[in-house]
GUBAKOL-612144 format. One line per 8 residues: number of its first residue (from 1); their letters; for each residue x, y, z of C-alpha. Coordinates in steps of 0.1 Angstrom, whole numbers, plus 2048, in hexadecimal, padded with zeros to 3 digits. Each point is the difference from the previous one (the first is absolute). Example, Ala and Ser with C-alpha at 12.3 -4.5 7.8 and 13.67 -1.06 7.14 Angstrom:
REM GUBAKOL-612144
1	AS	87B:7D3:84E ~ 80E:822:7F9
This chain:
REM GUBAKOL-612144
1	MQPDIPAA	9A4:711:802 ~ 7DC:801:80B ~ 7E7:7F5:7E5 ~ 7E8:81A:7F3 ~ 7DF:7FF:812 ~ 7E3:80A:7EA ~ 7EC:81D:80D ~ 7DE:7F8:80E
9	PSAPPVLE	7E4:80A:7E8 ~ 7F0:820:809 ~ 7DB:7FF:80A ~ 7E8:80C:7E5 ~ 7EF:821:806 ~ 7E1:7FF:816 ~ 7ED:80F:7E2 ~ 80C:806:7DC
17	LQQLRTGY	7F1:80F:7E1 ~ 80E:7F5:7DF ~ 7F8:814:7E0 ~ 7DE:808:80E ~ 7E7:80F:7E8 ~ 7DC:80A:809 ~ 7E7:81C:7FE ~ 7DB:807:800
25	GDVPVVQG	7E9:7F6:7E4 ~ 814:803:7E1 ~ 816:81B:80D ~ 823:7F5:80A ~ 80E:810:81F ~ 81D:7EB:80C ~ 818:7F6:7E4 ~ 81B:7E6:808
33	VDMRFAAG	808:807:824 ~ 81A:7EC:814 ~ 801:804:826 ~ 80F:7EB:81C ~ 7F6:804:824 ~ 818:7F1:81A ~ 7F4:7F1:820 ~ 7FF:818:81E
41	RMTAIIGS	807:81F:7EC ~ 7EC:81F:7F9 ~ 7FD:809:7DB ~ 7F1:820:7F3 ~ 7EF:804:7DD ~ 7FF:824:7F6 ~ 7FA:815:7E1 ~ 7E8:81A:7F1
49	NGAGKSTV	7DA:7FC:7FF ~ 7F6:7E7:7E6 ~ 822:7EE:800 ~ 7F0:7DF:808 ~ 80A:7FC:824 ~ 7DF:7F6:80E ~ 7F9:7E9:7E2 ~ 820:7ED:807
57	IKAAAGLL	7F8:7F8:824 ~ 7DC:7F7:7F8 ~ 80D:7E6:7E8 ~ 819:7F4:81A ~ 7E4:7FD:81A ~ 7EA:7EC:7E7 ~ 7E6:81C:7FC ~ 807:806:7DB
65	KVWSGRVL	805:7E7:7E4 ~ 823:7FC:7F3 ~ 801:803:7DA ~ 822:7F1:7FC ~ 81F:7FA:816 ~ 801:7EF:822 ~ 7FB:806:825 ~ 815:7E9:816
73	AAGADITR	7FE:7FB:826 ~ 81F:7F1:80E ~ 807:7F1:7DE ~ 7DD:7F2:7FB ~ 7EB:80C:7E2 ~ 7E0:810:80E ~ 7F8:814:7E1 ~ 7DD:7F1:7FC
81	EPGHRRLA	7F8:7FE:825 ~ 7E4:817:80D ~ 805:818:81D ~ 7F3:7EA:81B ~ 818:7E4:7F7 ~ 81D:819:801 ~ 7F4:80B:823 ~ 802:7DC:80B
89	RGIAYVPQ	824:801:7F3 ~ 807:81D:817 ~ 7FC:81D:7E8 ~ 7E9:81B:80F ~ 7F4:820:7EF ~ 7F5:822:80E ~ 7ED:814:7E5 ~ 801:825:7FB
97	GRIVLPEM	7E7:815:812 ~ 7FE:7F4:825 ~ 7E6:7E7:7F7 ~ 7EF:7F5:820 ~ 7DC:7F5:807 ~ 7F3:820:811 ~ 7E1:7F1:810 ~ 814:7E5:811
105	TVRENLEL	815:804:81F ~ 826:7FE:800 ~ 7FE:7DD:80F ~ 7E8:7F5:7E5 ~ 816:80D:7E5 ~ 81E:7EE:80E ~ 7EC:7E0:804 ~ 7F6:803:7DC
113	GGYPLGSD	824:801:7F7 ~ 805:7E1:814 ~ 7E5:7ED:7EC ~ 81A:7EA:7EF ~ 80B:7F3:822 ~ 7DF:7ED:802 ~ 7EB:7FA:81F ~ 81E:7FF:818
121	RRRVKAAI	7F7:81D:817 ~ 820:7FC:813 ~ 815:807:7E1 ~ 7EA:81E:7F7 ~ 804:80E:824 ~ 825:7FA:800 ~ 803:812:7DE ~ 7ED:81E:80D
129	ERLVVLFP	815:801:820 ~ 820:7FF:7EB ~ 7F4:81D:7EA ~ 7F5:816:81D ~ 824:7FF:80C ~ 80A:80E:7DE ~ 7E2:818:7FE ~ 7F8:80A:824
137	VLGDRMAQ	7E5:819:7F5 ~ 7EB:7E3:7F3 ~ 800:7F0:822 ~ 7EF:820:80D ~ 7E6:800:7E4 ~ 7F4:7DB:7FE ~ 7DC:808:806 ~ 800:820:7EA
145	LAGNMSGG	7F1:801:7DE ~ 81B:801:7E6 ~ 7EE:81C:7EE ~ 804:817:81E ~ 826:7FD:801 ~ 818:81A:7F1 ~ 80F:7F9:7DE ~ 821:7F6:80F
153	EQQMLAIA	7F0:7E8:818 ~ 7EC:7F1:7E4 ~ 820:7FA:7EC ~ 810:7EF:81E ~ 7E1:7EA:803 ~ 802:7F7:7DB ~ 824:7F6:804 ~ 7F9:7EC:81F
161	RALMTDPA	7E3:7EE:7F0 ~ 817:7F5:7E4 ~ 819:7F3:819 ~ 7E7:7EA:813 ~ 80B:7E1:7EE ~ 825:807:809 ~ 80B:802:7DB ~ 824:7FF:7F5
169	TVILDEPS	7FB:81C:7E7 ~ 7E9:81F:801 ~ 7FA:815:7E1 ~ 7F3:824:807 ~ 7F2:818:7E6 ~ 805:825:809 ~ 7FE:7FB:826 ~ 806:826:807
177	LGLSPKFV	7E4:80C:7E8 ~ 7EB:81A:811 ~ 811:7FE:822 ~ 80C:81D:815 ~ 825:803:804 ~ 7FE:7F2:824 ~ 7F0:7E0:7F4 ~ 816:7FE:7E1
185	DIVFTKLQ	81E:7FE:819 ~ 7EE:7E6:815 ~ 7F7:7EA:7E3 ~ 823:801:7F2 ~ 80F:7F8:822 ~ 7E9:7E2:802 ~ 80C:7F4:7DE ~ 824:803:80C
193	ELSAAGLT	7F7:7EB:81F ~ 7EF:7E6:7EB ~ 81E:7FD:7E8 ~ 819:7FF:81E ~ 7EB:7E3:80E ~ 806:7EC:7E0 ~ 7E1:808:7EB ~ 805:806:7DB
201	VIVVEQKA	7F0:822:7FA ~ 7F8:80C:7DD ~ 7F3:824:7FE ~ 7F2:815:7E4 ~ 804:823:80D ~ 7FA:824:7F4 ~ 817:80F:81A ~ 81E:7F4:7ED
209	SKILEIAQ	81C:810:813 ~ 7F2:7F6:822 ~ 7FC:7DB:7F6 ~ 822:7FE:7F0 ~ 80F:80C:821 ~ 7F4:7E0:811 ~ 7FF:7E7:7E4 ~ 81D:7E8:7FA
217	HGYVMHTG	7F8:7FE:7DB ~ 7EB:812:7E7 ~ 7F3:800:7DC ~ 7F7:81F:7EC ~ 7E5:7FB:7E6 ~ 7F7:815:7E2 ~ 7E5:7F8:7E6 ~ 7FD:7DC:80A
225	RVLFEGSG	825:7F8:802 ~ 81B:800:81A ~ 819:81B:7F8 ~ 816:7FF:81F ~ 807:7E7:81B ~ 817:802:81E ~ 803:805:825 ~ 7E9:81A:810
233	ADLLADEQ	81E:816:807 ~ 80E:7FE:7DD ~ 7DF:808:7F0 ~ 7FA:81D:818 ~ 822:80F:7F5 ~ 7FC:7FA:7DB ~ 7FA:820:7EB ~ 7ED:7EF:7E5
241	VKRVFLGE	7E8:7F1:819 ~ 7FB:822:80F ~ 7F5:80C:7DE ~ 7E6:7E5:7FE ~ 7F1:80B:821 ~ 7FF:824:7F5 ~ 7EE:7F7:7DF ~ 81D:80E:7EC
249	MPDALAAS	80D:7E0:7F1 ~ 806:807:7DA ~ 7F3:7E6:7E8 ~ 823:7FA:7F4 ~ 80C:7F8:823 ~ 7E3:7E9:806 ~ 807:7ED:7DF ~ 825:7FE:808
257	ATAEG	7F9:7F3:823 ~ 7E7:7E6:7F3 ~ 81A:7F4:7E6 ~ 81B:7FD:81B ~ 7E9:7ED:817
């Protein structure tokens, strides 16, 4: 009889939120949220307006003070670390609104994203070359002012700039906001490619059905709490989740789901 061999311990999540509470001023927004983000997977965070989605990821990225709870990166407590320290750990953040520097060229925007790489021009050049393969349109626009690009092109530039340091995790806030259907499809395809290449992708997204079609995992938030969690496919098929998206979720159902969660 073969002796029992203990199972190898599983690796901790690349990023984890434990009983996270935070808000703005004296106003609580996120109230006891638990989330786990596995390496190399795409996770969607969805919910109605004001649910606390963007607030959660700002706290995860180090842009908002955590009131209580913990933020862990590969098991290490980074709750009190500022954003630039988290970037050094490989956690990049793409804010909402296609934020680029309009009076700078595409190349200059990318070089700014590569600032943490230091003065090694070869590393910066190599990073730009790597990203041009992912976003070919940027290769054709290197000398163009970012402000003269279309909204979709600016969003690709914002994502590429965040990827200049070759992070392990990228957090995106509403990447489809204000984009034409054509560029929504392009951006979502790029997110799939990044995830397939091993990058951990965390997306807050208003186009809930579309992101759940491509995300391996998802969380549904309501009034600062996680109501539902599951695979993208399971959430997409869940009738209660559909009610959340339609704004028809009765208070009794919300309270019940919160208690069950």
